VOTIPA-715795 format. One line per field, with one value per atom (N, C-alpha, C): residue number from 1; atom name; x, y negated, z. Coordinates in steps of 0.1 Angstrom, whole numbers, plus 2048, in hexadecimal, padded with zeros to 3 digits. Atoms other than C-alpha are relative to their C-alpha. Example, Ala and Ser with C-alpha at 12.3 -4.5 7.8 and 13.67 -1.06 7.14 Angstrom:
<atoms>
n = 1_1_1_2_2_2
atom = N_CA_C_N_CA_C
px = 809_87B_809_7F7_889_7F8
py = 80C_82D_7F4_80B_80B_7F5
pz = 800_84E_800_800_847_808
</atoms>
This chain:
<atoms>
n = 1_1_1_2_2_2_3_3_3_4_4_4_5_5_5_6_6_6_7_7_7_8_8_8_9_9_9_10_10_10_11_11_11_12_12_12_13_13_13_14_14_14_15_15_15_16_16_16_17_17_17_18_18_18_19_19_19_20_20_20_21_21_21_22_22_22_23_23_23_24_24_24_25_25_25_26_26_26_27_27_27_28_28_28_29_29_29_30_30_30_31_31_31_32_32_32_33_33_33_34_34_34_35_35_35_36_36_36_37_37_37_38_38_38_39_39_39_40_40_40_41_41_41_42_42_42_43_43_43_44_44_44_45_45_45_46_46_46_47_47_47_48_48_48_49_49_49_50_50_50_51_51_51_52_52_52_53_53_53_54_54_54_55_55_55_56_56_56_57_57_57_58_58_58_59_59_59_60_60_60_61_61_61_62_62_62_63_63_63_64_64_64_65_65_65_66_66_66_67_67_67_68_68_68_69_69_69_70_70_70_71_71_71_72_72_72_73_73_73_74_74_74_75_75_75_76_76_76_77_77_77_78_78_78_79_79_79_80_80_80_81_81_81_82_82_82
atom = N_CA_C_N_CA_C_N_CA_C_N_CA_C_N_CA_C_N_CA_C_N_CA_C_N_CA_C_N_CA_C_N_CA_C_N_CA_C_N_CA_C_N_CA_C_N_CA_C_N_CA_C_N_CA_C_N_CA_C_N_CA_C_N_CA_C_N_CA_C_N_CA_C_N_CA_C_N_CA_C_N_CA_C_N_CA_C_N_CA_C_N_CA_C_N_CA_C_N_CA_C_N_CA_C_N_CA_C_N_CA_C_N_CA_C_N_CA_C_N_CA_C_N_CA_C_N_CA_C_N_CA_C_N_CA_C_N_CA_C_N_CA_C_N_CA_C_N_CA_C_N_CA_C_N_CA_C_N_CA_C_N_CA_C_N_CA_C_N_CA_C_N_CA_C_N_CA_C_N_CA_C_N_CA_C_N_CA_C_N_CA_C_N_CA_C_N_CA_C_N_CA_C_N_CA_C_N_CA_C_N_CA_C_N_CA_C_N_CA_C_N_CA_C_N_CA_C_N_CA_C_N_CA_C_N_CA_C_N_CA_C_N_CA_C_N_CA_C_N_CA_C_N_CA_C_N_CA_C_N_CA_C_N_CA_C_N_CA_C_N_CA_C_N_CA_C_N_CA_C_N_CA_C_N_CA_C
px = 80C_8DD_804_7FD_8DF_7F9_805_8DA_7F3_80D_8BE_7F4_80B_8A9_7FC_803_8AB_7F4_80C_892_7F3_80C_879_7FC_804_87B_7FA_805_875_7F1_80E_855_7F7_809_848_7FE_802_84E_7F7_80A_83C_7F2_80D_81F_7FA_805_81C_7FC_802_81F_7F8_807_813_7F4_80B_7FC_804_7FD_7FB_7F2_80D_7DE_7FF_7FF_7E9_803_7FD_7EC_7F8_807_7E4_7F7_808_7C9_808_7F8_7E4_807_7FA_7F5_7F6_80B_7D4_7FD_802_7CF_80B_7F5_7F1_7FE_803_7E7_7F5_80A_7C8_805_7FA_7DC_809_7F9_7F4_7F7_80A_7D7_7FA_806_7C7_80A_7F5_7E8_801_7FF_7EB_7F3_80D_7C6_800_7FF_7CD_808_7F8_7E8_7F8_809_7CE_7F7_809_7B6_807_7F9_7D1_804_7FD_7DB_7F4_80C_7B7_7FE_802_7B5_80A_7F6_7D5_7FD_803_7CA_7F4_80B_7A9_804_7FE_7B7_80C_7F4_7D7_7FE_801_7DA_80C_7F4_7FD_800_801_7FF_80A_7F6_81F_7FD_804_812_7F4_80C_7F1_805_7FB_805_807_7FA_819_7F6_80B_7F9_7FA_806_7EB_809_7F6_80B_800_7FF_80C_7F2_80D_7E6_800_800_7EB_809_7F7_808_7FA_807_7F5_7F4_80B_7D7_804_7FB_7EB_804_7FC_7FB_7F4_80B_7DA_7F7_808_7C7_808_7F9_7E3_800_801_7E4_7F2_80E_7BE_7FD_802_7BE_806_7F9_7D6_7F9_807_7C0_7F6_80B_7A4_805_7FB_7BA_7FF_802_7B0_807
py = 801_7DC_801_7FF_7D6_80C_7F3_7F5_7FE_802_7E6_7FF_802_7E0_80E_7F3_804_807_7FA_813_7F9_808_7F7_802_7FE_7FB_80E_7F2_821_800_800_819_7F9_807_801_80A_7F7_81B_80B_7F5_836_7FA_806_81E_7FF_802_816_80E_7F4_839_80B_7F6_850_7FB_806_839_803_7FF_836_800_800_840_7F5_80B_825_7F2_80C_809_7F4_80C_7E6_7FA_806_7D2_7F7_808_7BB_809_7F6_7DA_805_7FB_7E6_7F5_80C_7C3_800_7FF_7C6_80B_7F5_7E8_7FC_804_7D8_7F7_809_7BD_807_7F8_7D6_808_7F9_7EB_7F8_80A_7CD_7FC_804_7C3_80B_7F6_7E5_802_7FF_7E5_7F5_80B_7C4_804_7FA_7D6_809_7F7_7F0_7F7_809_7D4_7FA_806_7C3_80A_7F6_7E3_804_7FD_7EA_7F4_80B_7C7_800_7FE_7CC_80B_7F4_7EE_7FC_804_7DF_7F6_80B_7C0_802_7FF_7CD_80C_7F6_7E1_808_7F8_7EE_80C_7F3_812_800_7FF_80E_7F7_809_7F1_806_7F9_804_80C_7F5_822_7FB_806_80D_7FB_805_7FD_80C_7F4_820_805_7FB_82A_7F7_809_80B_800_7FF_80E_80C_7F3_832_7FF_802_829_7F6_80A_80B_807_7F9_821_80A_7F7_83B_7F9_808_821_7FA_807_80F_80A_7F6_82F_805_7FC_83A_7F6_80A_819_7FF_801_818_80B_7F4_83B_7FE_802_830_7F5_80B_812_807_7FA_829_80D_7F4_844_7FF_800_84C_80B
pz = 7F8_863_80F_7F1_889_806_7FA_89E_807_7F8_8B3_7F7_809_894_7F9_807_887_806_7FA_8A0_7FD_804_899_7F2_80E_874_7FE_801_878_805_7FB_88D_7F6_80A_872_7F4_80B_857_804_7FB_86C_800_800_871_7F2_80E_84C_7FA_808_83F_808_7F9_85B_809_7F7_86F_80F_7F1_895_807_7F9_8AB_80B_7F6_8C4_7FA_807_8AA_806_7FB_8B7_7F5_80A_8A5_7F6_80A_895_7F6_809_887_7F6_809_879_7F5_809_86A_7F5_80A_859_7F6_809_84B_7F6_809_83D_7F5_809_82C_7F5_809_81D_7F7_808_811_7F5_80A_800_7F6_80A_7F0_7F5_80A_7DF_7F9_808_7D6_7F6_80A_7C4_7F5_80A_7B1_7F7_808_7A6_7F8_807_79C_7F4_80B_787_7F5_809_777_7F7_808_76C_7F6_80A_75D_7F5_80B_74A_7F7_808_73E_7F7_808_731_7F5_809_721_7F6_808_711_7F6_80B_6F0_7FE_801_6F3_809_7F8_6FF_80B_7F6_712_80C_7F6_726_808_7FA_72C_809_7F8_738_80D_7F4_750_809_7F7_75D_807_7F9_764_80B_7F6_776_80C_7F5_78B_808_7F9_793_808_7F8_79E_80C_7F5_7B4_80A_7F7_7C3_807_7FA_7C9_80B_7F6_7DB_80D_7F4_7F3_806_7FB_7F7_808_7F9_801_80C_7F4_818_80B_7F6_82A_806_7FC_82C_809_7F7_83B_80E_7F3_856_808_7F8_860_809_7F8_86C_807_7F9_87B_80F_7F1_89F_807
</atoms>
């Protein structure tokens, strides 16, 4: 990795996980898209959980839904951080 990219990647990671009070509107829009992406994972996990009869697949769907919900909530919280 090039040394000049390292600080920029850290700032992106901090924006995604910790939020930024001075985030620009385009950064907030990106957080909305990430949040919706993980919310879609939650929706798909619910559909798989309802439609499937195998317990291992249902357990995996619950796990993926929980992980998706955690990330979606975390990103959504960072959107409205002031």
